[in-house]
N, C-alpha and C positions, 0 to 999 in steps of 0.2 A: 269558415275562415276566409278572410279577405286576401286578395292577391298581395296587397301591401304588407300584411302581416307575414305572409309566407316569404316574401322577399327579405323582410327584416330578420326573420329566423334564419333564413338561408345565409345572409351576410354574417350573422353572429357565429353560425356553425363554421363558416369558411375561416373567420378570424381565429376561432379557437383551434381549428385544425392546423392552421399556419403556425400558431404559437407552439403547438405540440411538436410539429415536425421540425421547427427551428431549434428545439432543445432548450429554449429559454426557461422552461418549467420542468426540466429534468430533475429527478430526485437527486439531492446532494449526497455524495459519498464522502466519507472521511478521507482527508488527504493522508496518504501514506508516504512518509519520508524515508528514503533509503540513503544510507551513508556508506561510502567506500571504507575499507578497512582502516586506513590511516585517520580519517575523520572520526570514525566511531571510537578508535583508540583514544583520541584526544577528548572526545565528548564524555566518555566514561571515566576519564582521569587516569587511564592506564599509561604506563611508560613505554610499552613495547607491543607491537602487533602480535607477537607470539602469545601474549596473554589471551587474545581473542581466539587465536588458532587452537589453543589448548581447551578453551570453552567449547569449541566445535568438536574437537576430537573426543572430549569426555562426554559429549551428548547434552551438555547444559543448553547450548544453542544449537538448534537443529536446522539443517539445510532443508529448504522447502517450507519452513515455518517462520523462523526469525531471520534466516540467512538465505540469500540467493547467490548461486554460483553463476556468474555472467561471463565465464571464460569463452573465448572463441572456440568453435568446434574443433579446430586443429591444435589448440593449445593444451599442454599438459599442466600448466601452472594455473592454479585457481585464482579467480578474480571475484572475491566475496563482496557483497553489498548487504548491509544490515538494516533491517526494519527497526527504526529507532524506537517506536512505541512498543513493538512486540518484544524487543530485547529488554527494555526496561521492565516490562511486566514480568517476563520470564526470570530475570535476575532478581527481582524482588519477591518472587515466590519462595515459600519455604522449601528446602531441598527434598523433603519427603513427599511434597505434592508435585514435583517435577517428573515423576515416573510416567 
């Protein structure tokens, strides 16, 4: 192998490594959209935030799955955020499959 060929290969490897390290070719992950309680209430067409709270209390929507509790460590009041896509999927499931 010629020195010129080695230098060309070396340059190509350097360019590929720089692209990989810059993250330009990172695999795409689906965007997860979280909505606060009031926005999710409106999105689902509900009239009251308590309707969402009841879905959580009954186990239809699960904290850690469809819902995140983002309250401050010192707060006793829940600050729920809802994964829009996961909630829609869960709510559209047949009740017997939600177990």
